[in-house]
C-alpha positions in Angstrom: 47.4 -8.6 130.2 50.4 -6.3 129.6 49.3 -5.4 126.1 45.7 -4.8 127.4 47.1 -2.4 130.1 49.2 -0.7 127.5 46.0 -0.1 125.5 44.3 1.3 128.5 47.0 3.9 129.1 47.1 4.7 125.4 43.4 5.3 125.3 43.7 7.6 128.3 46.5 9.5 126.7 44.5 9.8 123.5 41.6 11.3 125.4 43.8 13.7 127.4 45.6 14.9 124.2 42.4 15.3 122.3 40.8 17.5 125.0 43.9 19.7 125.2 44.0 19.9 121.4 40.4 21.2 121.4 41.3 23.7 124.2 44.4 25.0 122.5 42.5 25.7 119.2 41.1 28.9 120.8 41.8 30.9 123.9 38.0 31.4 124.3 37.6 27.6 124.9 37.2 27.0 128.6 39.9 24.8 130.3 38.9 22.7 133.2 42.2 23.1 135.1 43.3 20.4 137.4 46.2 22.5 138.9 47.5 26.0 139.2 49.6 26.1 136.0 47.3 24.8 133.2 46.6 28.3 131.7 50.2 29.4 132.1 51.3 26.4 130.0 48.6 26.9 127.4 49.6 30.6 127.1 53.4 29.9 126.8 55.3 30.0 123.5 55.7 26.2 123.7 52.0 25.6 123.3 52.4 25.7 119.5 55.1 24.3 117.2 55.1 25.5 113.7 51.6 26.9 114.2 50.3 23.5 115.3 49.0 23.0 118.9 51.4 20.8 120.8 48.7 18.4 122.0 48.0 17.5 118.3 51.3 15.7 118.2 50.2 13.8 121.3 47.0 12.8 119.6 49.0 11.4 116.6 51.3 9.4 118.9 48.5 7.9 121.1 46.3 7.2 118.1 49.1 5.3 116.4 49.6 3.2 119.6 45.9 2.5 119.9 45.7 1.3 116.3 48.9 -0.9 116.6 47.7 -2.5 119.9 44.2 -3.1 118.6 45.3 -4.6 115.3 48.2 -6.7 116.6 46.2 -9.7 117.8 44.5 -10.1 114.5 47.6 -10.4 112.2 50.1 -13.1 111.5 52.8 -13.9 114.2 55.7 -12.3 112.2 53.6 -9.1 111.7 52.5 -9.2 115.3 56.1 -9.0 116.5 56.9 -6.2 114.1 54.0 -4.2 115.3 54.9 -4.7 119.0 58.4 -3.4 118.2 57.0 -0.4 116.3 54.7 0.4 119.2 57.6 0.1 121.6 59.7 2.5 119.5 56.9 5.1 119.4 56.5 4.9 123.2 60.2 5.3 123.7 60.2 8.4 121.5 57.2 9.6 123.5 59.0 9.2 126.8 62.0 11.3 125.5 59.7 14.0 124.2 57.7 14.0 127.5 60.9 14.5 129.5 61.8 17.4 127.3 58.4 19.0 127.9 58.7 18.4 131.6 61.9 20.3 131.6 60.3 23.2 129.8 57.5 23.4 132.4 60.1 23.2 135.2 62.8 25.6 133.9 61.1 27.8 131.2 57.4 28.1 131.9 57.7 27.7 135.7 54.2 26.1 135.9 52.8 22.6 135.9 49.8 21.4 133.9 48.1 18.4 135.4 46.7 17.3 132.0 50.2 17.4 130.6 51.7 15.5 133.5 48.9 12.8 133.1 50.0 12.4 129.5 53.6 12.0 130.6 52.7 9.3 133.2 50.5 7.5 130.6 53.3 7.2 128.0 55.8 6.1 130.7 53.5 3.2 131.7 53.0 2.3 128.0 56.8 2.2 127.5 57.4 0.1 130.6 54.7 -2.5 129.7 55.8 -2.8 126.1 59.5 -3.1 127.2 58.6 -6.0 129.4 56.5 -7.5 126.5 59.4 -7.2 124.1 61.9 -8.7 126.5 59.6 -11.5 127.7 56.9 -12.0 125.1 53.9 -14.0 126.2 53.4 -17.3 124.4 49.6 -17.4 123.7 47.7 -20.0 121.8 45.1 -19.2 119.2 42.3 -19.2 121.7 44.1 -16.9 124.1 45.0 -14.6 121.3 41.4 -14.5 120.1 40.3 -13.7 123.7 42.7 -10.9 124.0 41.6 -9.5 120.6 37.9 -9.5 121.6 38.8 -8.1 125.0 40.7 -5.2 123.4 37.8 -4.4 121.0 35.4 -4.4 123.9 37.7 -2.1 125.9 37.9 0.3 123.0 34.1 0.4 122.7 33.7 1.0 126.4 36.3 3.8 126.3 34.4 5.4 123.4 31.1 5.3 125.2 32.7 6.9 128.3 34.9 9.4 126.4 32.2 11.1 124.3 30.0 12.3 127.3 33.1 13.1 129.3 34.5 15.3 126.5 31.1 17.0 126.1 31.0 17.7 129.9 34.5 19.1 130.0 34.0 21.3 126.9 30.8 22.8 128.3 31.3 22.8 132.1 33.4 26.0 132.4 31.3 27.7 129.7 28.2 27.2 131.8 30.0 28.6 134.8 31.0 31.7 132.8 27.4 32.3 131.8 26.2 31.8 135.4 28.8 34.1 136.8 28.4 37.0 134.3 24.8 36.8 133.2 22.8 39.5 135.0 19.4 38.5 136.4 16.3 39.7 134.6 15.1 41.6 137.6 18.5 43.4 138.2 18.2 46.3 140.7 19.0 49.9 139.7 22.7 50.7 139.8 24.0 51.5 143.3 26.1 54.5 142.3 27.4 55.0 145.9 29.8 52.1 145.1 31.6 53.9 142.4 34.0 55.7 144.8 34.7 54.1 148.2 37.1 54.8 151.0 39.5 52.2 149.7 39.2 53.0 146.0 42.3 53.6 143.9 42.2 57.3 142.9 44.5 59.8 141.4 43.8 63.5 141.1 42.0 66.0 143.4 38.8 64.9 145.1 37.1 68.3 144.2 37.9 67.9 140.5 34.9 68.9 138.3 35.1 65.6 136.5 35.4 62.1 138.0 36.2 59.2 135.8 35.7 55.7 137.2 37.0 52.7 135.2 36.2 49.1 135.6 39.1 47.4 133.8 40.7 44.0 133.0 44.5 44.0 132.5 44.3 41.3 129.9 41.4 42.8 127.9 42.5 44.1 124.4 39.9 46.9 124.5 41.3 48.0 127.9 44.8 48.1 126.5 43.6 50.3 123.6 41.7 52.6 126.0 44.6 52.9 128.4 46.5 55.1 126.0 43.8 57.7 126.1 43.4 57.3 129.9 47.1 58.1 130.4 46.8 61.2 128.2 43.8 62.3 130.3 45.7 61.9 133.5 48.7 63.7 132.1 46.8 66.6 130.5 44.2 67.2 133.3 46.0 66.6 136.6 43.8 69.1 138.4 40.5 68.9 136.5 40.0 65.2 136.5 40.0 62.6 139.3 40.5 59.1 137.9 39.3 56.0 139.8 40.1 52.4 138.9 38.2 49.2 139.9 39.4 45.7 139.2 37.0 43.8 137.0 38.8 40.8 135.6 36.8 38.5 133.3 38.7 35.5 134.7 36.8 32.9 132.7 37.8 34.5 129.4 41.2 35.9 130.3 43.2 33.3 132.2 45.7 35.7 133.8 43.4 38.7 134.5 42.4 37.8 138.0 46.0 37.1 139.2 47.1 40.3 137.5 44.5 42.2 139.4 45.8 40.6 142.7 49.3 41.8 141.7 48.1 45.4 141.4 46.5 45.1 144.9 49.7 43.6 146.3 51.7 46.5 144.8 49.2 48.8 146.6 50.4 47.5 149.9 53.8 49.1 149.1 52.2 52.3 147.8 52.7 51.6 144.1 49.3 50.6 142.7 49.4 53.0 139.8 53.0 52.1 138.9 51.9 48.4 138.7 48.7 49.4 136.9 50.7 51.0 134.2 53.2 48.2 134.0 50.5 45.5 133.6 48.9 47.3 130.7 52.3 47.8 129.1 52.8 44.0 129.3 50.3 43.5 126.4 48.6 40.5 128.0 51.8 38.7 129.0 50.7 38.2 132.6 51.7 34.8 133.8 52.5 34.7 137.5 56.3 34.4 136.9 56.1 37.5 134.7 54.1 39.4 137.3 57.0 38.9 139.7 59.4 40.3 137.2 57.2 43.4 136.8 57.2 43.9 140.5 61.0 44.0 140.4 60.9 46.4 137.4 58.9 49.0 139.4 61.1 48.7 142.5 58.9 46.7 144.9 60.2 44.6 147.8 59.9 41.4 145.8 59.9 39.1 148.8 56.9 40.8 150.3 55.2 41.0 146.8 55.8 37.4 146.0 54.5 36.2 149.4 51.3 38.4 148.9 50.7 37.1 145.3 51.4 33.4 146.1 49.1 33.4 149.2 46.1 34.8 147.3 45.7 37.4 150.1 44.2 40.0 147.7 41.7 37.6 146.0 38.9 38.9 148.3 39.8 42.5 147.5 39.5 41.8 143.8 36.2 40.0 144.3 34.9 43.1 146.2 35.7 45.3 143.2 33.9 42.8 140.9 30.8 42.9 143.2 30.9 46.7 143.1 31.0 46.5 139.3 28.0 44.2 139.2 26.2 46.5 141.6 26.5 49.3 139.0 25.6 47.0 136.1 29.0 46.4 134.6 29.3 43.4 132.3 32.0 44.4 129.8 35.4 46.0 130.0 36.4 48.7 129.8 33.3 50.4 131.3 33.6 54.0 132.4 31.4 56.2 134.6 32.1 59.9 133.8 30.4 61.9 136.6 28.2 58.8 137.2 27.1 58.3 133.6 28.0 54.9 132.2 30.0 54.6 128.9 31.1 51.2 127.6 34.3 51.4 125.6 37.2 53.8 125.5 37.0 57.5 125.8 37.4 59.9 122.9 40.2 62.3 123.7 39.1 65.2 121.5 35.6 65.3 122.8 36.7 64.6 126.4 39.0 67.7 126.2 36.1 69.9 125.1 33.9 68.5 127.8 36.5 69.2 130.6 37.1 72.7 129.3 33.4 73.5 129.8 33.2 72.0 133.2 33.4 74.1 136.3 34.6 72.9 139.7 31.8 72.7 142.2 31.9 75.5 144.8 31.5 74.3 148.4 29.1 76.1 150.7 30.5 78.6 153.1 29.7 76.5 156.2 30.6 73.2 154.6 33.0 71.0 156.5 35.9 69.5 154.5 35.7 65.7 153.8 37.9 63.7 156.2 39.7 62.2 153.2 39.3 64.2 150.0 40.8 61.6 147.7 37.9 59.1 148.5 34.9 61.4 148.9 32.0 60.1 146.8 30.5 62.4 144.1 26.9 63.5 144.5 24.4 61.1 143.1 22.9 61.9 139.8 20.7 59.9 137.5 22.6 57.3 135.6 22.6 57.5 131.8 21.1 54.6 129.9 23.6 51.9 128.9 25.0 52.6 125.4 24.0 50.2 122.7 26.9 48.2 121.3 27.6 49.0 117.6 29.1 46.4 115.3 32.7 47.2 114.3 31.8 47.4 110.7 28.7 49.6 111.1 28.6 52.8 109.0 29.6 55.9 110.9 26.1 57.4 110.5 24.6 54.4 112.2 27.0 54.7 115.1 26.1 58.3 115.5 22.4 57.5 115.5 22.8 54.9 118.1 25.0 56.8 120.4 22.8 59.9 120.1 19.8 57.9 121.2 21.7 56.5 124.2 22.8 60.0 125.5 19.7 60.9 127.4 21.4 63.2 129.9 24.4 65.5 130.1 27.8 64.0 130.8 28.5 66.6 133.4 25.8 68.2 135.6 25.1 71.7 134.4 26.2 71.0 130.8 23.9 70.7 127.9 23.4 67.2 126.5 26.0 66.3 123.9 24.8 65.0 120.5 26.1 62.4 119.9 27.4 61.0 123.1 31.0 62.2 122.8 32.7 59.6 125.0 31.5 56.4 123.5 33.9 55.0 120.9 32.0 51.9 119.8 34.3 49.3 121.4 31.6 47.4 123.3 31.6 44.7 120.6 35.3 44.1 120.7 35.5 40.4 121.2 35.8 38.5 124.4 35.9 41.7 126.6 32.1 41.7 126.4 30.0 38.8 127.7 27.5 39.4 125.0 30.0 39.6 122.1 29.3 37.1 119.3 31.6 34.1 118.9 32.9 32.9 115.6 33.6 34.8 112.4 31.4 37.9 111.9 30.3 39.8 108.7 33.4 42.0 108.6 35.8 39.0 109.0 37.5 37.5 106.0 39.5 34.4 105.3 42.8 34.0 103.5 41.6 34.0 99.9 39.6 37.2 100.4 42.6 38.8 102.2 44.9 38.0 99.3 42.4 39.6 96.9 42.1 42.7 99.0 45.9 43.0 99.1 46.0 42.9 95.3 43.3 45.7 95.2 45.4 48.0 97.4 43.9 47.6 100.8 45.9 48.8 103.8 46.9 45.9 106.1 47.4 46.8 109.7 49.6 44.3 111.7 48.8 44.6 115.4 51.5 42.3 116.6 54.4 43.5 118.6 57.3 45.2 116.7 59.7 42.3 117.3 57.3 39.9 115.6 56.5 42.3 112.8 60.2 42.9 112.1 60.8 39.1 111.5 58.2 38.8 108.8 54.9 40.4 107.8 52.4 40.8 104.9 53.9 43.0 102.2 53.2 46.7 102.7 51.6 46.2 106.1 51.7 48.9 108.7 52.7 47.9 112.2 50.4 49.4 114.9 50.6 47.3 118.1 47.3 47.0 119.9 48.5 49.2 122.8 49.6 51.9 120.4 46.9 51.8 117.7 44.9 54.7 119.2 47.9 57.0 118.6 48.6 55.7 115.1 45.1 55.8 113.6 45.8 59.3 112.1 48.6 57.8 109.9 46.1 55.5 108.0 44.3 56.6 104.9 40.5 56.7 105.3 39.8 56.4 101.6 41.1 52.8 101.4 39.8 49.5 102.8 41.7 48.5 106.0 42.4 44.9 106.9 43.5 44.1 110.5 45.4 41.0 111.4 47.4 39.3 114.2 49.3 36.1 114.6 46.5 33.6 114.0 48.4 31.0 116.0 45.1 29.7 117.4 41.8 29.6 115.7 39.6 32.2 117.5 42.4 34.4 118.9 41.1 37.0 116.4 38.0 37.5 118.4 39.9 39.5 121.0 42.7 41.8 119.8 41.7 42.1 116.1 38.1 42.9 116.8 39.1 45.4 119.4 41.3 47.2 116.9 38.7 47.0 114.1 36.1 48.5 116.5 38.4 51.4 117.2 39.0 52.1 113.5 35.3 51.9 112.7 34.6 54.4 115.5 37.2 56.8 114.0 35.4 57.1 110.7 37.0 54.3 108.6 34.3 53.2 106.2 35.5 49.7 105.3 37.3 47.8 108.0 37.9 44.0 107.7 39.4 41.5 110.1 41.6 38.8 108.7 40.5 36.0 111.0 42.9 33.4 109.8 45.9 35.5 110.8 49.5 35.7 109.7 50.3 32.0 110.4 47.6 31.0 107.9 48.8 33.5 105.4 52.3 31.9 105.5 50.8 28.4 105.4 48.9 29.3 102.3 52.1 30.5 100.6 51.2 34.2 100.7 54.0 36.7 100.0 55.8 38.0 103.0 58.5 40.6 103.6 
């Protein structure tokens, strides 16, 4: 009975580890979280060891235990005892390792993953049951041993029958919720542009500015991080000509920290520092776990006791959901999405063309008998006809094709009174930048290459662009690579030669992580006139594993 129970817990641990392994292979895989810290643990630096997802080691351990416990009744008595001792040794090592990971969750990650805790409980029970079995081995006759063997095989078959549909449900459940949440109905109503600027909207700049820019953003979206560099330049260069408005639009099912980060910005607003927190969150480059959000609050000088209480209570969740509802009301389904004087533009703004547009805009003159708005910062701009939604252009599309598409989508002037701009000067072609767009394709695309192709392009003189942070780049990188972190790449594009192929790469610590940051960077380069832009979808970890040269 003890060995059968040990097998039950081993099978449970194997299922648990296998599910987590699948989840960890890509940040785009949905995680059915059974607690508040699952995503924080998955996003921590302890989620991978030597480029291997941590749950993979759990799969190896539990698989070994399952094999040993299944086979043990069928072998000779002297081999049976040896196999029990081996299983006991594996479980003992597993308990030690699980205690180590528990301490990491408690003292380093500051978050608890229910799936991980379940594994730790399972291995603890296996250890206890096998310890009792080793110290007081049951004396079974041939018939009893045969019965146990058949019982264990039957248990394994039942577990397999249950596990397969359970795994399928877990792997698709959250994905279905994402589709349900973000998929616009076929009979969507016309955009309600009165919801672009509301009394409680976050605005900066004069209410009577000739240009109003409204952004729907996600603090964890790589495309938003790229676009923010231009946004900051706009706010700095045109403090009187441009009013900037920000709406929260976290794609929570794709970006596990985005919604809580949005709440953090709203909590900072209670202390009059929304824009300071807004800037700090984008500077974090996606490192937005709750414990980090609390550090950022301290960085910008907030009353941390009040901020922490606000964040932990979820008091701003409804405020964030209201912004999301406003976004859906104006037909937003990707980030960043901008409305420039009520015309929609998906993707970042082009600074050069935006400057020309602002220079030609004239501030509206109020009528002589007009009464001033009660609160100028929140007055809504006059309604104008919304421009058609721009068509997303693949990151590797030729420049001429991008111009043709954007020209077709620019049906009206960007600013009332100005002539239509051919092509649409504000669209940068970032709408296809990975998981910041609900319609973005999943898996490798035509402009994505594997390790062998990347090595060949390096030999042919292609320029490699490493978009990791400088501290990671300094440790090791592909020879000759240029370091342009994602949040700085917009400023550094001019340093790259346009007459050579460009290959963008990141860490590659998880299969699929390329579909966010690297695609966003490649989309930016393609929109700036680079003719051949490739994405190395295996990443630097795979480069090292394949024995590629590094420096």
